[in-house]
TITIKE-198202 format. One record per residue (C-alpha): residue number from 1; y, x, z; residue in one letter. Coordinates in steps of 0.02 Angstrom, whole numbers. Each point is the difference from the previous one (the first is absolute). Example, Ala and Ser with C-alpha at 12.3 -4.5 7.8 and 13.67 -1.06 7.14 Angstrom:
residues 2
[site 1 [-225 615 390] "A"]
[site 2 [172 69 -33] "S"]
This chain:
residues 83
[site 1 [135 419 1139] "X"]
[site 2 [56 -82 162] "X"]
[site 3 [26 -187 19] "X"]
[site 4 [187 24 17] "X"]
[site 5 [5 102 -160] "X"]
[site 6 [-101 -133 -92] "X"]
[site 7 [115 -139 62] "X"]
[site 8 [151 94 -68] "X"]
[site 9 [-68 -41 -173] "X"]
[site 10 [28 -185 32] "X"]
[site 11 [181 -54 -22] "X"]
[site 12 [103 -158 -4] "X"]
[site 13 [142 -22 -124] "X"]
[site 14 [85 -169 3] "X"]
[site 15 [34 17 -188] "X"]
[site 16 [-184 21 -44] "X"]
[site 17 [-117 -149 18] "X"]
[site 18 [116 -83 124] "X"]
[site 19 [-27 133 132] "X"]
[site 20 [-190 -1 0] "X"]
[site 21 [-81 165 49] "X"]
[site 22 [-20 114 -151] "X"]
[site 23 [-80 167 -37] "X"]
[site 24 [119 149 0] "X"]
[site 25 [149 -97 -66] "X"]
[site 26 [-93 -49 -159] "X"]
[site 27 [-19 -176 -66] "X"]
[site 28 [-175 -17 71] "X"]
[site 29 [-19 -112 152] "X"]
[site 30 [-124 39 138] "X"]
[site 31 [-57 -180 -22] "X"]
[site 32 [-46 36 -182] "X"]
[site 33 [-101 155 44] "X"]
[site 34 [-94 -96 135] "X"]
[site 35 [-29 -145 -118] "X"]
[site 36 [-75 112 -132] "X"]
[site 37 [-115 82 127] "X"]
[site 38 [-51 -171 68] "X"]
[site 39 [-38 -57 -178] "X"]
[site 40 [-124 142 -18] "X"]
[site 41 [104 133 -86] "X"]
[site 42 [-36 176 59] "X"]
[site 43 [123 131 54] "X"]
[site 44 [-41 92 -161] "X"]
[site 45 [48 -154 -102] "X"]
[site 46 [168 -9 88] "X"]
[site 47 [32 185 -25] "X"]
[site 48 [-32 -19 -186] "X"]
[site 49 [107 -156 -14] "X"]
[site 50 [147 82 89] "X"]
[site 51 [3 186 -47] "X"]
[site 52 [134 39 130] "X"]
[site 53 [-104 -78 140] "X"]
[site 54 [-91 118 118] "X"]
[site 55 [-156 -27 106] "X"]
[site 56 [107 18 156] "X"]
[site 57 [107 -145 -62] "X"]
[site 58 [-154 -112 0] "X"]
[site 59 [-48 62 173] "X"]
[site 60 [179 -36 56] "X"]
[site 61 [-15 -180 -62] "X"]
[site 62 [-162 -25 95] "X"]
[site 63 [74 77 158] "X"]
[site 64 [155 -108 -15] "X"]
[site 65 [-108 -156 -17] "X"]
[site 66 [-103 49 153] "X"]
[site 67 [158 27 102] "X"]
[site 68 [70 -169 -53] "X"]
[site 69 [-162 -93 34] "X"]
[site 70 [-25 84 169] "X"]
[site 71 [160 -83 59] "X"]
[site 72 [-58 -174 -47] "X"]
[site 73 [-93 -119 114] "X"]
[site 74 [-109 -128 -83] "X"]
[site 75 [-62 -144 105] "X"]
[site 76 [-168 -64 -54] "X"]
[site 77 [-33 -184 -4] "X"]
[site 78 [-147 -51 109] "X"]
[site 79 [-76 -166 -44] "X"]
[site 80 [-104 -87 129] "X"]
[site 81 [-146 -98 -65] "X"]
[site 82 [-89 -140 89] "X"]
[site 83 [-168 56 66] "X"]
């Protein structure tokens, strides 16, 4: 599946979660999927917890996150120490 097809699975509905990105119009925020993965849950765990969820939905969340993060610039703090 192409990146553009995957990203079509991510939607924004101002009436659901205040307009946060969600998966295919369902009440499951991209943020929640990413949080579960970050906490150590596997894709299989998510697919069991949400029977309507598809593996491509999880890939779409990861792709969406990568796209968002790639637009950010983070300045690192450099501390000088006395020699």
